[in-house]
N, C-alpha and C positions, 0 to 999 in steps of 0.2 A: 496541304490536304484539303479535301472538299468537306462540306458539311455531311455528306453521306458516309465518310470514313470516321468521323468523330462520333456520330450517333451510336453505333454499336459499342464503342469503347465506353461512352458515358453510361449507356444502359447496363453494360456489363459491370462497371464499377458500382453503380447503384444496387444492382442485384447482389453483389458480394457484400456490400454494407448491410443490406436487409438480412442476408443469411447470417452474418456475424454480429448482429445487433446485440443479442444477449451476452455473448462472451466479451464483447467490447465494453458493455455496461458493467459487467462484473469486474473487468480489469480496471475500469475507471473508479469503481467503488473501492476496490482494494488499494489503489493509489491514494485515494482520499483518506482512507483509514490509516495508511502508512504515514501520510503527511500529518495527520492528527496526532499519531503516536510520537512522531518526531517533535512536534510542538510541545506535547505534554512532557516529554523527557527534558526538553530545553527549559521549560518553566520550572520543573521540579529540581533541576540541577542546583540552582542557587539556594534552595531550601535545605541543602545538606544531603540530598539523595545521591549516593555515590555510584549509581548506574552509569555506564558509559552511554553517550549519545551516539548511537550508530544505527545502521539500517536494520539489523536483525532485532535489536531491542525495540526499535520503533515499530517494526512489523508485528512483533508479539504483543506489544502494548496496544497497537491500533486494532488488531483483530480480536484479542481477548478482553480488552478493556481493563477494568480494575482488577479482576482476577489475574490477568496477565502481569500486572504490576506486582502482585503478591507472588506469583510464580517466579518472576525475575529476581525479586528480593530473596526468596527462599533458595534459589539456585546460587545466588551470590553468597549467601550465608553458609550454605553447605560446602561450597568450594573454598571458602576462607577457613573452615573448620579443619580442612585436610592438612 
């Protein structure tokens, strides 16, 4: 291919990245929070916290923070009471 054929493709790809910048940043932020929640669950596991280390719990903990931890503990308590 010649340089003339690559130029529109490169400009088109850059245009798409500019248009999707905000959604991509939001997705990266969500992935970072998910990873943080996963690390927090892994750290709290040896301390006697019996929550499972899985993707859903990590996402809830990462997005909601400490209130999310309370929510997960209350749901676990309510399900054990059944």
